[in-house]
C-alpha positions in Angstrom: 11.0 19.9 5.9 11.6 19.6 2.2 11.9 23.6 1.9 14.7 23.5 4.4 16.5 20.1 3.6 15.7 19.8 -0.1 13.2 17.6 -1.8 15.6 14.8 -2.9 16.9 13.9 0.9 13.1 14.2 2.0 11.9 11.8 -0.7 15.1 9.3 0.1 14.2 9.4 3.8 10.6 8.8 3.4 11.2 6.1 1.0 13.4 4.4 3.6 10.8 4.8 6.3 8.2 3.5 3.9 10.1 0.3 3.2 11.2 -0.3 6.7 7.7 0.3 7.9 6.1 -2.0 5.2 8.6 -4.8 6.1 7.6 -4.4 10.0 3.9 -4.6 8.9 4.4 -7.7 7.2 6.2 -9.2 10.2 3.8 -7.7 12.9 3.0 -10.2 15.5 -0.1 -8.6 16.7 -1.9 -5.1 17.1 1.0 -3.7 19.2 3.4 -3.9 16.3 0.8 -3.5 13.6 -0.6 -0.1 14.4 2.7 1.6 14.9 4.2 0.2 11.8 1.2 1.2 9.7 1.4 4.7 11.2 5.1 4.9 9.9 4.1 3.5 6.6 1.6 6.2 6.3 4.1 8.9 7.4 6.7 7.6 4.9 3.9 7.5 2.1 2.9 11.1 2.8 6.6 12.3 2.5 6.9 10.3 -0.7 3.7 11.6 -2.2 4.0 15.3 -1.4 7.7 15.8 -1.9 8.2 13.4 -4.7 5.1 15.0 -6.6 6.6 18.4 -6.3 10.2 17.2 -7.4 8.7 15.5 -10.4 6.8 18.8 -11.4 10.2 20.5 -11.2 11.6 18.3 -14.0 8.7 18.2 -16.2 8.6 21.9 -16.7 5.9 24.5 -16.9 4.7 23.7 -20.5 3.8 20.0 -19.8 3.0 20.4 -16.0 -0.8 20.2 -16.3 -0.9 17.2 -18.7 1.6 15.3 -16.6 -0.3 16.0 -13.5 -3.7 14.8 -15.2 -1.7 11.8 -16.3 -0.5 10.9 -13.1 -4.1 11.0 -11.4 -5.3 8.9 -14.1 -3.0 6.5 -13.4 -3.4 6.7 -10.0 -7.3 6.0 -10.4 -6.7 3.0 -12.6 -4.2 1.4 -10.0 -6.8 1.8 -7.3 -9.6 0.2 -9.2 -7.4 -2.6 -10.2 -6.6 -3.3 -6.6 -10.1 -3.2 -5.7 -10.9 -5.8 -8.5 -8.1 -8.0 -7.3 -9.2 -7.8 -3.6 -12.8 -8.6 -4.7 -11.2 -11.8 -6.8 -9.2 -12.8 -3.6 -12.2 -12.6 -1.2 -14.4 -14.5 -3.9 -11.8 -17.3 -4.1 -11.5 -17.4 -0.2 -15.5 -17.6 0.1 -15.6 -20.3 -2.5 -12.8 -22.3 -0.7 -14.6 -21.9 2.6 -18.0 -23.0 0.9 -16.1 -26.0 -0.5 -14.8 -27.3 2.9 -11.1 -26.3 2.3 -11.0 -27.0 -1.5 -7.7 -28.1 -2.8 -6.1 -27.3 0.9 -8.1 -30.4 2.0 -10.7 -30.6 4.7 -10.7 -26.9 6.0 -8.5 -27.5 9.0 -9.1 -28.3 12.6 -12.3 -26.9 14.4 -10.1 -24.4 16.0 -9.0 -23.0 12.7 -12.6 -23.1 11.4 -13.7 -21.2 14.5 -11.2 -18.4 14.0 -11.9 -18.1 10.2 -15.7 -18.1 10.6 
C-alpha cells in the first residue's frame, strides 16, 4: 500500500487507526469489543512500524543508515525490558496487597470481589 499511496499517508492513516483502536481497547466492555480493538491496534502498529521505519531510513541517508538501525533496535530492546520490569513491579505490588487483605484500599472488598480476583 505504501508503494502506491506513499509512505507518509500510510504512516498517518495507521497512526490514526492505532490511536482509535487503543482508545477502543481502553473502553472495551468485554471480549467482543476487546478482540477486534486489539486486532485493529495490531494492524495500526504494523503499518506504523513498517512504513515509518522505511520513511525514517530515507531521511537518515545511506552513510548513517546502519548505525541508526542498530540504535533503533537497541532502544526497542531497552524499552521492552523496562516494560517487563514495570509489569513485574505492578504484579508484585498487587500480590502484596492481596496478601495484606487489601492494604491501604481497606479490607479487600466484598466476597464477590475476592472470588473474582482469586
